[in-house]
KETI-659655 format. One record per residue (C-alpha): x, y, z; residue in three letters. Coordinates in pm, whole numbers. Each point is the difference from the previous one (the first is absolute). Example, Ala and Ser with C-alpha at 12.3 -4.5 7.8 and 13.67 -1.06 7.14 Angstrom:
KETI-659655
+--------+--------+--------+-----+
:      x :      y :      z :   r :
+--------+--------+--------+-----+
:   1230 :   -450 :    780 : ALA :
:    137 :    344 :    -66 : SER :
+--------+--------+--------+-----+
***
This chain:
KETI-659655
+--------+--------+--------+-----+
:      x :      y :      z :   r :
+--------+--------+--------+-----+
:    937 :   5002 :   -938 : MET :
:    -89 :   -366 :   -106 : ASP :
:     28 :   -204 :    354 : TYR :
:    -17 :   -380 :     58 : ASN :
:   -233 :     78 :    285 : SER :
:   -280 :    132 :   -274 : SER :
:     63 :   -279 :   -262 : ARG :
:   -200 :   -323 :    -46 : LYS :
:     62 :   -259 :    334 : LYS :
:    273 :   -258 :   -119 : LEU :
:   -153 :   -363 :     61 : VAL :
:    385 :   -169 :     14 : LEU :
:    210 :    331 :     88 : PRO :
:    300 :   -298 :    -21 : GLU :
:    -39 :     86 :   -367 : TYR :
:    -33 :    330 :      5 : GLY :
:   -180 :    263 :   -228 : ARG :
:    173 :    -50 :   -352 : HIS :
:   -128 :   -420 :     26 : ILE :
:   -368 :    139 :    118 : GLN :
:      7 :    211 :   -317 : LYS :
:     87 :   -302 :   -245 : MET :
:   -283 :   -166 :    165 : VAL :
:   -201 :    266 :    -12 : ASP :
:     70 :     67 :   -370 : HIS :
:    -33 :   -408 :   -106 : ALA :
:   -406 :     58 :    134 : LEU :
:    -41 :    266 :   -297 : THR :
:    126 :   -249 :   -260 : ILE :
:   -302 :   -117 :   -181 : GLU :
:    176 :   -257 :   -206 : ASP :
:      5 :   -341 :    248 : ARG :
:    280 :   -129 :   -201 : GLU :
:    226 :    340 :     32 : GLU :
:   -124 :     26 :    340 : ARG :
:    140 :   -339 :    108 : THR :
:    293 :     35 :   -149 : ARG :
:     78 :    341 :    198 : PHE :
:    -68 :   -150 :    305 : SER :
:    244 :   -271 :      4 : LYS :
:    217 :    322 :    -85 : ALA :
:    -64 :    126 :    300 : ILE :
:     28 :   -340 :    170 : ILE :
:    383 :     -3 :   -114 : GLY :
:     60 :    350 :    122 : VAL :
:   -151 :    -93 :    392 : MET :
:    205 :   -282 :    -19 : GLY :
:    316 :    188 :    -66 : ASN :
:    -73 :    164 :    304 : LEU :
:     85 :   -276 :    228 : PHE :
:    236 :   -185 :   -240 : PRO :
:     91 :   -208 :    366 : HIS :
:   -339 :   -168 :     59 : LEU :
:    -17 :   -116 :   -395 : ARG :
:    119 :   -356 :    130 : ASP :
:   -279 :    -33 :    240 : VAL :
:   -256 :   -249 :    -57 : SER :
:   -329 :    173 :    -99 : ASP :
:    186 :    310 :    -78 : PHE :
:   -196 :     55 :   -340 : LYS :
:   -347 :    -88 :    125 : HIS :
:     33 :    258 :    249 : LYS :
:     93 :    250 :   -209 : LEU :
:   -318 :    -24 :   -235 : TRP :
:   -194 :     -4 :    337 : ASP :
:    128 :    307 :    100 : HIS :
:    -26 :    144 :   -393 : LEU :
:   -363 :    -93 :     37 : ALA :
:    -52 :    174 :    361 : ILE :
:    167 :    329 :   -155 : MET :
:   -269 :     -4 :   -249 : ALA :
:   -256 :    -56 :    209 : ASP :
:    -96 :   -315 :   -156 : PHE :
:   -130 :    137 :   -304 : LYS :
:    247 :    -61 :   -268 : LEU :
:    -84 :   -278 :   -262 : ASP :
:    229 :   -193 :    -93 : ILE :
:    192 :   -343 :    -41 : ASP :
:    157 :   -109 :    309 : TYR :
:    176 :   -260 :     18 : PRO :
:    -82 :    -85 :    336 : TYR :
:   -364 :      7 :    157 : ASP :
:    -44 :    396 :    126 : PRO :
:    -85 :    104 :    350 : PRO :
:   -358 :     58 :     99 : VAL :
:    -86 :    308 :    152 : PRO :
:   -230 :   -145 :    267 : GLU :
:    311 :   -213 :     94 : ASN :
:    126 :    307 :    155 : PHE :
:   -318 :    129 :    163 : GLU :
:    -90 :   -305 :    198 : ALA :
:     91 :     30 :    368 : LYS :
:    250 :   -255 :     99 : PRO :
:   -128 :   -298 :    254 : ASP :
:     19 :     73 :    335 : PRO :
:    331 :   -154 :    225 : ILE :
:   -138 :   -239 :    245 : LEU :
:    214 :     50 :    351 : TYR :
:     57 :   -237 :    231 : GLN :
:   -263 :     -2 :    251 : GLN :
:     67 :    -85 :    359 : GLY :
:    107 :    207 :    263 : LYS :
:    361 :     41 :    175 : MET :
:     73 :     26 :    322 : THR :
:    292 :    235 :      0 : PHE :
:     36 :    209 :   -355 : LYS :
:    350 :     75 :     37 : HIS :
:    117 :   -330 :     19 : TYR :
:   -183 :   -124 :   -340 : GLY :
:   -194 :   -330 :   -116 : ARG :
:    284 :   -119 :    -62 : LEU :
:    171 :    -39 :    347 : VAL :
:   -328 :   -149 :    126 : GLU :
:      3 :   -239 :   -255 : GLN :
:    337 :   -117 :     96 : MET :
:    -70 :     -5 :    388 : ILE :
:   -261 :   -200 :   -108 : ASN :
:    204 :   -271 :   -149 : GLU :
:    235 :    -16 :    263 : ALA :
:   -282 :    -86 :    254 : SER :
:    -44 :   -296 :   -205 : GLU :
:    292 :   -121 :      1 : MET :
:    236 :   -223 :    205 : GLU :
:    168 :    133 :    277 : ASP :
:    378 :     -6 :    -52 : GLY :
:    297 :    251 :    -78 : PRO :
:   -129 :     96 :   -367 : LEU :
:   -332 :    104 :    149 : LYS :
:    210 :    218 :    269 : ARG :
:    182 :    124 :   -339 : HIS :
:   -300 :     82 :   -159 : LEU :
:   -129 :    183 :    249 : ILE :
:    241 :    186 :    102 : MET :
:     42 :    104 :   -387 : LEU :
:   -363 :    136 :     29 : VAL :
:     44 :    147 :    317 : GLY :
:    315 :    194 :   -158 : ASN :
:   -258 :    106 :   -275 : HIS :
:   -230 :    114 :    236 : MET :
:    236 :    225 :    183 : LYS :
:    150 :    197 :   -294 : LYS :
:   -412 :     53 :    -93 : SER :
:    -59 :     98 :    345 : LEU :
:    296 :    267 :      6 : SER :
:   -130 :    158 :   -296 : ASN :
:   -355 :     86 :    134 : TRP :
:    107 :     49 :    425 : ASN :
:    364 :    -26 :     75 : LYS :
:    -13 :     30 :    377 : ASP :
:   -280 :   -291 :     14 : ASN :
:    220 :   -244 :   -257 : ALA :
:    113 :   -191 :    302 : THR :
:     36 :   -457 :      6 : ASP :
:   -255 :     -5 :    266 : ASP :
:   -228 :    169 :   -230 : ARG :
:     83 :   -227 :   -285 : ILE :
:    -38 :   -330 :    181 : LEU :
:   -343 :     83 :    129 : ASN :
:   -152 :    118 :   -360 : ASP :
:    196 :   -323 :   -135 : ILE :
:   -240 :   -192 :    272 : GLU :
:   -253 :    187 :    -55 : ARG :
:    -20 :    -67 :   -379 : LEU :
:     67 :   -354 :     41 : SER :
:   -289 :    -15 :    249 : LYS :
:    229 :   -122 :    281 : GLY :
:    167 :   -262 :   -195 : LYS :
:    300 :    127 :    -18 : ILE :
:    155 :    110 :    393 : LYS :
:    401 :     87 :      5 : ILE :
:     86 :    -82 :    352 : GLU :
:    319 :    141 :    149 : GLY :
:    227 :    326 :    -67 : GLU :
:    -30 :     60 :   -394 : VAL :
:    178 :    292 :   -180 : ARG :
:   -161 :     -2 :   -373 : ILE :
:    219 :    305 :    -31 : SER :
:    333 :   -196 :      1 : ASP :
:    -89 :   -244 :   -225 : PHE :
:     30 :     64 :   -367 : ARG :
:    -41 :   -214 :   -331 : GLU :
:    274 :   -221 :   -106 : ILE :
:    149 :    186 :   -285 : LYS :
:    170 :   -173 :   -279 : ASP :
:    355 :    -62 :     56 : THR :
:     65 :   -150 :   -363 : GLY :
:    178 :    340 :    -97 : ASN :
:    301 :     17 :    237 : THR :
:    141 :    308 :   -163 : HIS :
:    -63 :    311 :    254 : ASN :
:   -102 :    289 :   -237 : HIS :
:     41 :    252 :    314 : ASN :
:    416 :   -153 :     62 : ARG :
:    255 :    270 :    -97 : PRO :
:    171 :   -137 :   -294 : ARG :
:    376 :    -38 :     22 : LYS :
:    219 :    259 :   -182 : LYS :
:    161 :   -152 :   -321 : PHE :
:    366 :     53 :     26 : ILE :
:    179 :    -22 :   -289 : ARG :
:    341 :   -148 :     32 : LYS :
:    287 :    181 :   -146 : ASN :
:    223 :   -288 :   -197 : ASN :
:    346 :    148 :     16 : ASN :
:    -12 :      7 :    356 : ASN :
+--------+--------+--------+-----+
***
């Protein structure tokens, strides 16, 4: 039996083995003009496999690039676009530069530290307190994912003071768990409210 596992590995499996055979046949055509015409026919068949992508920008360009890749860059034809170069696929990507700097609490994330730094530079007032409570509420949710037993309000307030380097100190009883973000009240429709039953009136009564 001729199993796919014993056949030549497909370069781009999404096009199937029949397209790959057509590409392999194109490589055997000696006449360059005939080889180019046959390649255009292959592009037409490839495009028919993905009709929903015909309106996508550079779709034709991608098909010609895929044709060159499936031919192992050995197809000598008149390309309508600059054919891809093998070296571009062998080159390693540039290393990703990660942000440097140590985080005090990784379970809170870097954004929380930045927000606390911004809040520590604000003038005292309702806006500053509102921001601190918002950040504290988020911190409590993040800490609960790591350790629910230790996600207390006192722990959050101590962490805020530590992250702000002592610039933010909240005196008195504060319950972060009772603080919730202000929701948008523009939509007054309550989806959880049971619908009223519509009773058709009998005109005969």
